[in-house]
C-alpha positions as CSV (number, residue, x, y, z in Angstrom):
1,M,0.0,0.0,0.0
2,R,2.8,2.4,0.9
3,Y,4.4,1.7,-2.5
4,L,1.2,2.7,-4.3
5,V,0.9,5.8,-2.2
6,R,4.5,6.8,-3.1
7,Q,3.8,6.1,-6.8
8,H,0.9,8.5,-6.6
9,K,3.0,11.2,-4.9
10,G,1.4,10.7,-1.4
11,S,-2.2,10.9,-2.7
12,T,-4.2,8.4,-0.6
13,R,-7.3,9.5,-2.5
14,A,-5.9,8.4,-5.8
15,V,-4.9,5.0,-4.4
16,A,-8.3,4.6,-2.8
17,G,-10.0,5.2,-6.2
18,L,-7.6,2.9,-7.9
19,L,-8.3,0.0,-5.5
20,G,-12.0,0.7,-5.0
21,I,-11.7,1.3,-1.2
22,S,-12.1,4.4,1.0
23,Q,-9.4,6.9,1.5
24,R,-9.6,6.3,5.2
25,T,-8.9,2.6,4.7
26,V,-5.7,3.4,2.7
27,E,-4.6,5.8,5.5
28,R,-5.1,2.9,8.0
29,Y,-2.9,0.6,5.9
30,V,-0.2,3.2,5.7
31,K,-0.3,3.8,9.5
32,D,-0.2,0.0,10.1
33,Q,-3.6,0.1,11.8
34,I,-4.7,-2.6,9.3
35,R,-2.0,-5.1,8.3
36,K,-3.6,-7.9,6.4
37,P,-6.0,-7.1,3.5
38,K,-9.0,-9.3,2.6
39,P,-8.3,-11.6,-0.4
40,V,-10.1,-9.5,-3.0
41,L,-8.2,-6.4,-2.0
42,A,-4.9,-8.4,-1.8
43,D,-5.4,-9.5,-5.4
44,R,-6.0,-5.9,-6.5
45,L,-2.9,-4.7,-4.6
46,V,-0.7,-7.4,-6.1
47,G,-1.9,-6.6,-9.6
48,E,-1.4,-2.9,-9.3
49,V,2.0,-3.2,-7.6
50,R,3.2,-5.7,-10.2
51,R,1.9,-3.5,-13.1
52,R,4.0,-0.6,-11.8
53,W,7.0,-2.5,-10.4
54,Q,7.9,-5.0,-13.2
55,P,8.6,-2.4,-15.9
56,L,11.0,-0.7,-13.6
57,V,12.8,-3.9,-12.8
58,R,13.0,-4.9,-16.5
59,K,14.3,-1.5,-17.5
60,R,17.0,-1.5,-14.9
61,A,18.1,-5.0,-15.9
62,R,18.1,-4.1,-19.6
63,D,20.1,-0.9,-19.0
64,Q,22.6,-2.7,-16.9
65,A,23.1,-5.5,-19.4
66,A,23.4,-3.0,-22.3
67,R,26.1,-1.0,-20.4
68,Q,28.0,-4.0,-19.2
69,T,27.6,-6.9,-21.7
70,G,25.6,-5.6,-24.6
71,L,22.5,-7.2,-26.1
72,V,21.7,-10.1,-28.4
73,I,19.8,-9.3,-31.6
74,E,18.0,-11.9,-33.6
75,T,16.5,-10.8,-36.9
76,R,15.3,-11.9,-40.3
77,A,15.6,-9.2,-42.9
78,R,17.0,-8.3,-46.3
79,F,20.6,-7.2,-46.1
80,G,22.1,-5.4,-49.1
81,F,25.6,-3.9,-49.4
82,T,27.3,-0.9,-50.8
83,A,30.9,-2.0,-51.4
84,A,33.9,-1.6,-53.7
85,P,33.3,-2.1,-57.4
86,G,33.3,-5.7,-58.6
87,T,31.7,-7.1,-55.4
88,T,28.2,-8.4,-55.1
89,D,25.7,-6.0,-53.6
90,D,22.5,-7.9,-54.2
91,G,20.4,-8.0,-51.1
92,R,19.1,-11.3,-49.7
93,M,17.0,-12.5,-46.8
94,R,19.2,-13.6,-43.9
95,R,18.4,-14.8,-40.4
96,I,21.1,-13.5,-38.0
97,T,21.5,-14.0,-34.3
98,Q,24.4,-11.8,-33.0
99,H,25.7,-10.4,-29.8
100,L,26.1,-6.7,-30.0
101,P,28.6,-5.0,-27.6
102,P,27.4,-2.1,-25.4
103,E,28.4,0.6,-27.8
104,F,25.9,-0.7,-30.3
105,A,23.2,-1.7,-27.9
106,G,21.0,1.4,-28.5
107,V,18.9,0.9,-25.3
108,A,19.4,4.5,-24.3
109,A,18.1,5.6,-27.7
110,Q,15.1,3.4,-27.4
111,D,14.2,4.6,-23.9
112,A,14.7,8.2,-25.1
113,G,12.0,7.7,-27.6
114,A,14.0,7.3,-30.8
115,A,12.0,6.7,-34.0
116,E,11.9,3.2,-35.4
117,A,14.1,4.4,-38.3
118,E,16.8,5.5,-35.9
119,L,16.7,2.2,-34.0
120,Q,16.9,0.3,-37.4
121,A,19.9,2.4,-38.3
122,L,21.6,1.5,-34.9
123,A,20.9,-2.2,-35.4
124,A,22.2,-2.0,-39.0
125,E,25.4,-0.2,-37.8
126,G,25.9,-2.8,-35.1
127,L,25.4,-5.8,-37.4
128,Q,27.6,-4.1,-40.0
129,E,30.5,-3.7,-37.6
130,V,30.2,-6.9,-35.6
131,Y,28.8,-9.5,-38.0
132,F,29.8,-8.4,-41.5
133,K,33.1,-6.5,-40.8
134,D,34.1,-8.8,-37.9
135,G,35.1,-5.9,-35.7
136,G,37.1,-4.2,-38.5
137,G,39.0,-7.3,-39.5
138,R,37.5,-7.6,-43.0
139,A,35.3,-5.9,-45.6
140,Q,36.6,-2.4,-45.2
141,G,34.4,0.3,-46.7
142,L,31.3,-2.0,-46.6
143,L,28.0,-0.3,-45.9
144,V,25.0,-2.5,-44.9
145,E,21.4,-1.8,-45.9
146,F,18.9,-3.3,-43.4
147,T,15.5,-3.5,-45.2
148,D,12.4,-5.6,-45.5
149,I,12.5,-6.6,-41.8
150,D,10.5,-9.8,-41.1
151,Y,11.1,-9.6,-37.4
152,V,13.6,-8.3,-34.8
153,E,14.0,-9.6,-31.3
154,I,16.3,-8.1,-28.8
155,G,17.4,-9.9,-25.6
156,I,19.8,-9.5,-22.8
């Protein structure tokens, strides 16, 4: 109950309306005058706390993983290339699962509200450098085009 009151900036009235109980009942829970909620209220409390708490926990875990170890991207999309003359640049569908180091993770951009095109460019740059160029060990001057995306899944 205290967590919900904190989430609503101290407003016991807002929490009462959210849970369908009186404001005075919320105040009693906060002051420990009532300790154990009835089963119906307990279910509502658990649901509301989980709805607010889990996104925060997931965001912290994703941010930490992106800063420390990077992310894993799995995608099926058309990859075309712009490279030196005489090389093939025909795009083709590929299914790629690749670990991207923290500098290409792009979680901060996603959380900052970046457009889908920007996130697509970040993923293309990361796959270009890590998968196709092997960290700069081959294919110098290669530019990857990441189009016709079937799906993209990002994991920690």
